Residue, then its C-alpha position, 0 to 999 in steps of 0.5 A: m186073292v190075286d187080281t187077275m185082270a190087274l196082272l193081265r193089264a200090267f203084262i200087256r203094258t210091259a209087252r207093249m213097251v218091249k215091242n214098241t220102245s225101240r222103234l220109237a227111238a227113230g228120229l231121236p239122236a243117241d244120248d251121247e249126241v245130245l248137247l246142252d246149251a250148244p252155241d250156234e255157229r256165230l257164237a261158238p268162235a266167240l266163246v272159243a276165243a274168250a276161253r283164250g282170253e281174246y275178245d275181238i271175235a265177241a266184239k265183232l259179233l255183238a257189233a254186227t248184231r247192233e249195226a244190223a238191229e238183230w236185237e233177238n240175236r244180240d240179246r241171246y249172245a250177250r246173255r251167253l257171253a256174260a254167263f261165260a264171263r262169270t267164271r272166266d272174265e279176263w277177256l271182258q276185263t281187257w275189252q273194257s280197259e281198252s274200249p271203256h265206252d264200247p256199247d257192246a262191252l257195256l252191254v255184257k258188263a251190265e248183264l254180268a253184273v246183274r247175274r253176279w248178284w242175283e243169287s245173293p241174300a243181299r240181292a236187292e241192295l247189291l243190284r241197286e248199285v248196278g243201276p248206273l251200269i245199265v244206264a250206261a249200256a242203254e246210252g251206248d246205243p239209244r236204239d237197243p232194247v236189250p239194256w231195257r230187258i236187263a233193266l226189267d230183270h233189274a227191276r224184278g230183283t230190286n223189288a221195283g213197284h208196278t209204276e217203275f216197271e211200266k215205265l221201263w216196259a214202255e221204253a223197251v217196247r218203244r224200241s222193239p215192240h215184239h222183242y222176245g227177251c223183253h216180253v219174257a222179262a215182263l212175264k217173270y215180273l208179272s208172275a205169281a212168284w214175283y209181283g203178279s198172279h197166274r191170271e195176270c201172267f196168262d192175260f199178259a202172255e195171251r195178249a202178247a201172243q195175239d199181237a205178235l208177228p207171224g213166226s215170232l217166239v212171242q207167240a209161244l209166250p203162253v206156254r211160259a205162263a203155263f210153265a210158271y203155273l205148273t211149277e209155282g203152284g198157288r191158290a189160283v186155278i187155271p182151267r186145263e183148257r187154257l193150259d192146253e191152248a197154250a201148249d197147242l199155240a206153242i206146238a204151232v210155233s214150233a212147227a214153223y221152224a226146221p227140226a233140230d234148229p237151235w233158235p227155237a230150242e229153248v221154247r221146244n224144251l219148255l214146251t216138252y216139259v209142259l206137255i209131259r206135265l199135261e200127260r200129252w205123251q205123243d205130243a211130247l215125243d213129237q217135240l223131242r224129235l224136233i229138238g234133236p240134239y239141242a237140250t237146254s238148261f232151262p227148264w230142266d235146271r228148275v227140277s234137277d241139278d243135272p239138266l242134261g241127265q234130266f232131259l235124257e231120263l224124261r226122254d226115255g220116260v216119254r218113249l215108254e209112255v207112248a209105247s205103252n199106249i200102242p196096241l200090241h196087235p195093230r189092226s190091218e188095213h182090212g179092219g181086223r188083226a194083222r195076220s202073219g201073212d200080211h205085209 
């Protein structure tokens, strides 16, 4: 016997999606306008020049971040330049040969070395050989916390114990107590997938968020702990309330930045993933509008070999979920169903 009510519910859901999905695209860029890991206006010229084999613009960019103590920008730019050098490093080799003691070249060299060996089956052994490069980068400018972020990643990859980790962490926060990159590196070390647990990871993230400066991305650190829990599994059970609180805090951080701002793009992408897993569809759609054209590889590359395609697919899925929950006949302001003559 056909379940008439089930068929009716399915019909209503489909009708809602057809009616509402198109208008829910408002505020979302078209698929072909979405960019993956788009560089900002300062980094883009350095990458273009590097593609030509020239390092001058990259050198000036990193020198400017060091001189102005822009440690967050310095960390991001060093990562992106090292990622580019993995496939095209002629410009970096020239830079190193012409300025072997340049602290900025040493920083990119250390980051690149860690990245190159990270996926190797012999990772721990190979990364131990990289240690002197990280020391050289740290000595290049004793104020710079970024080499210590690299050292924290290095410690994770070389199976360093908690005592060694604590020493490195102390050096990092002594230079920059609220450095986002160092906090993320520490969070990864303390995660259940490495040398900690989900509870330890959440405790660290929540303490850091409480101590963070206003508007700092460190305030969104708990949503990274939530992501780790949702993707890594494990025996520990984190209450749903704690996951929602992490998401709510990250939503507040996101709201402090302008829409389509590339700076918080990765946090917004990560937050969107967590909101989808928590089935908070309207909140996820709100974040997608704030993301605008700035999709990021992380976290989508953790679930797909095509992160941009995954982002776009899930964006459509979120719209469908929101659309299916909008009433087919909205109530009028008079409290009843809208009549054909209402405007």
